[in-house]
C-alpha positions as CSV (number, residue, x, y, z in Angstrom):
1,M,37.9,-50.0,-111.6
2,A,37.6,-53.7,-111.3
3,D,39.2,-55.7,-114.1
4,L,37.1,-56.8,-117.1
5,L,36.8,-60.4,-116.0
6,V,35.3,-59.4,-112.7
7,Q,33.0,-57.0,-114.4
8,R,31.8,-59.7,-116.9
9,E,31.1,-62.1,-114.1
10,I,29.2,-59.5,-112.1
11,A,27.2,-58.4,-115.2
12,E,26.0,-62.0,-115.6
13,I,24.7,-61.9,-112.0
14,L,22.6,-58.8,-112.3
15,P,19.6,-60.5,-113.9
16,S,19.5,-63.0,-111.1
17,L,19.3,-60.2,-108.5
18,T,16.1,-58.7,-109.9
19,P,13.8,-61.0,-108.0
20,Y,15.4,-59.8,-104.7
21,P,14.6,-56.5,-103.2
22,P,17.6,-54.2,-102.6
23,L,18.3,-53.7,-98.9
24,K,16.8,-50.5,-97.5
25,A,19.3,-47.9,-96.0
26,K,17.7,-48.4,-92.6
27,D,18.9,-52.0,-92.7
28,W,22.5,-51.1,-93.4
29,A,23.1,-50.8,-89.6
30,G,23.1,-54.7,-89.6
31,F,26.2,-54.9,-91.8
32,T,29.3,-56.3,-90.3
33,P,32.9,-56.0,-91.6
34,G,33.5,-58.9,-94.0
35,D,29.9,-59.0,-95.3
36,R,29.9,-59.5,-99.1
37,L,27.6,-57.1,-101.0
38,Y,26.7,-56.0,-104.5
39,V,26.4,-52.2,-104.9
40,Q,25.0,-50.4,-107.9
41,R,25.3,-46.6,-108.0
42,E,23.1,-44.6,-110.3
43,N,23.7,-45.9,-113.8
44,Q,27.1,-47.4,-113.1
45,L,28.0,-51.1,-113.4
46,L,27.2,-53.4,-110.6
47,M,30.1,-53.8,-108.2
48,R,30.9,-56.6,-105.7
49,G,32.9,-56.1,-102.6
50,T,33.5,-56.6,-98.9
51,V,32.2,-54.3,-96.2
52,D,35.2,-52.6,-94.4
53,D,33.5,-50.3,-91.9
54,M,30.3,-48.4,-91.1
55,V,29.0,-45.7,-88.9
56,P,27.0,-47.0,-86.0
57,D,23.6,-45.9,-87.4
58,G,24.3,-47.6,-90.7
59,S,23.8,-44.4,-92.7
60,I,27.3,-44.7,-94.3
61,F,29.4,-47.8,-95.0
62,W,32.7,-48.4,-96.7
63,I,33.3,-51.3,-99.0
64,W,36.4,-52.6,-100.8
65,I,35.5,-53.3,-104.4
66,D,36.7,-56.6,-105.9
67,G,39.2,-56.6,-108.7
68,G,41.3,-53.7,-107.4
69,G,38.4,-51.3,-107.6
70,G,39.5,-49.5,-104.4
71,R,37.5,-48.5,-101.3
72,I,34.3,-46.5,-101.6
73,A,31.9,-44.9,-99.2
74,V,28.2,-45.4,-99.7
75,H,25.8,-42.9,-98.1
76,K,22.1,-43.5,-97.4
77,D,21.3,-40.4,-99.6
78,D,23.2,-41.7,-102.6
79,D,21.3,-43.1,-105.5
80,V,22.4,-46.6,-104.8
81,R,21.0,-50.2,-104.6
82,V,22.6,-52.8,-102.3
83,W,22.1,-56.5,-102.1
84,L,23.8,-59.2,-100.1
85,A,26.3,-61.1,-102.3
86,E,26.2,-64.2,-100.1
87,E,24.5,-65.3,-97.0
88,P,26.6,-64.1,-94.1
89,S,27.3,-66.7,-91.5
90,G,27.6,-64.7,-88.3
91,S,26.9,-61.1,-89.1
92,R,24.3,-58.9,-87.5
93,I,22.5,-58.7,-90.8
94,K,21.8,-62.4,-90.9
95,R,20.3,-62.3,-87.5
96,R,18.2,-59.2,-88.4
97,F,16.8,-60.7,-91.7
98,N,16.9,-64.4,-91.0
99,G,17.7,-64.8,-94.7
100,A,14.7,-62.7,-95.8
101,A,17.0,-60.5,-98.0
102,L,17.9,-63.7,-99.9
103,T,14.3,-64.7,-100.5
104,P,12.8,-63.6,-103.9
105,T,9.8,-61.3,-103.7
106,A,6.5,-62.6,-104.9
107,E,5.7,-62.0,-108.5
108,V,3.1,-59.3,-109.2
109,R,0.4,-60.4,-111.5
């Protein structure tokens, strides 16, 4: 698993992600190797990493977890939430969303 300093830094970020909707699995096809993501599986800690590879339809992608956390596969049927960690400069996902994934959702009153 990622070292404690990386986990502490990531834990501080989670509250700032809550205004942003997680990406839908159908949108994962827009990932490009090198994209930076946050991934949270079930009740596990939030992880940050870099997309390594994906299947063409986007139903599965592999990500290298920061802090020596190894490489994991994420499948569309997993109980997982995924956010962009930073605005990608030239990836397909930026062209697809035009930054929409980095825009907070409107507050519900």
